[in-house]
N, C-alpha and C positions, 0 to 999 in steps of 0.2 A: 562528753556525750551523756545524755540522760538515760536511765534504764529503758524508757519507752523508745528512744531513738536507737538504742542497741538492739532491742527486741524487733523493731521495725526492720532494721538492716538484716538481722538474722532471718526473719520470716520472709522477707522479699526474696532472699536467695533460695527459698524452698518452694516458691510458687510453681505450680505444675507438677510437683513431686508427690508421689505416694508417701503419706506420713506413716501409715501402718494399719495393722489389723488388731482388733481387740481380742480378748479371750472369748471362747464360745460360752454362751449362756443357754441353758435349757428352759424353754417356755412350756412348762407343764400345766396340767389342768388346774392345779391349786393356784398357780400364779394368775392364770386367766380369771379364775373365780374371785380372787382377791381384788384384781383390777376392776372387775364388774361391780363388786360391792362398793368400792371406793368411788367409782365414777357414776354409779347408779345406772349403768348400761348393762342390763341383764338379758339382752336379746338371746334367744334360745340357740342361735348358731354358735354362741360362745360358751354357754353354760349348761346345755342339755346334751350330753354325749350320745344318748340313745336316739333322740330325735334327729340330731345333726347327722348321725350315721345313716339313718333311714331316709331323710328328706333333703339332703344336700349332695352336691357332687364332690364334696370335700372328704367324705368318708368318716367324718367325725367333727368335733368342734375345731374352731379356728380362733386364733388370738385376735383381739381388737386391733385395728390398724393403729390406734393411738397408743396402745400398749407397746407395739413394735417401735413406734416413734419414740416413746418415752425411754426406752432402753438405750437410746443414743446417749443420754446423760450418763449412764453407767459405762458405756463403751469408751467414752472420753477419758475416764480414769486410767484405762490401760494404755492409751495411745498419746494423749496430749498432756504432758506434765506442765505445771505452771511455768511461765517465763521468768527469768531472773528479774527481780524487782516488782513482779506482779503482786498486787494486794489481793485481788479476787478476779474471778471470771464469771460472766453472766451470759445467759442466752439473750440474743438480740432478735432472733426470729428466723424465718425461712424465706428465701426468694422463690424457690420451687420445691414442690413436694408431690411425689406420686407413689401410691401404693400399687405395686406391680404384681405381687403374688400373695395368696393367702398363706398364713403361717399355721400349720396344723399343730394341735396340742401335742407336746412331746418333741417338737422340732428344736434344733439347736441353731442359734443365731450368733452372728458376730458383726461388728461394725468395721467398715473399711473407709479410711479417710484420705483425701487428697486435698492439698491446699490450693485454692483458686485465686485468692486475693488477700493482701494485707496492706492496710493503710491506716494512718492516724484519723481518728474521728474527732479528737480534740487534743489539747496539750497533755491530757492524762489518760487517753483511751486509745487502744489499738483495736480496730475492727478487722476481723478475719472472716473469710468465707471459705467453707470447706464443702467439697463434694462428699456426701455421706451415702454409702451404699450399705444396707443391712442385708447380709448374705444369709441364706438358708443352707445349712449343711446338706450336700448332695443334690442341690438344685442349681441349674444354670441361671435361672431368673431370680434376681434379688427380691426380697420382700418389699423394699422401698428404695427410692432414690430421692435425694434431697440436696439442696444447696442451703447449708446451715450457717447462719451468721452468729458469731460470738464476739463479745467485748471483753478485752483484758483491761482492767483498771489498775493503774500504778499508784504507788504509795501517796504521791501528792494529790491523788483523787479522793482520798478518804477524809471525811471531816475529822477535825481534831476533837478528842474528848476533853471535856472541862474538868 
């Protein structure tokens, strides 16, 4: 059995199961400001605490939705170790994505993963779909819910160096 076949068998047995929760990460104003600078999205609801406190229902600044989504890549490290024989993992995209609640500056977030699907995409690629929920500490409503697609590439998928 190839490493991909072994991984497929292992992952198909976990379909429908909760995979786990990541560690908590604090999304402070400094993180929000750095994200605004890198993405050139400096809308005042994200970067002007005084104005956001005075003019929004949020009581202060909120994180960018795409910052919250981007933290999914960090949450993966806590929950989804590489599969045996996997050479690399890459993002493949999203089937569904909804931003459900604003993330106030200073909030703590964590990712919750549940495996929805695992199937071969090619002879060297395993496609997995996860339900990702980004939870806000102390809130019943998650910041976002998504169906995230990932590809695991196995050794035979890598080009040989000359």
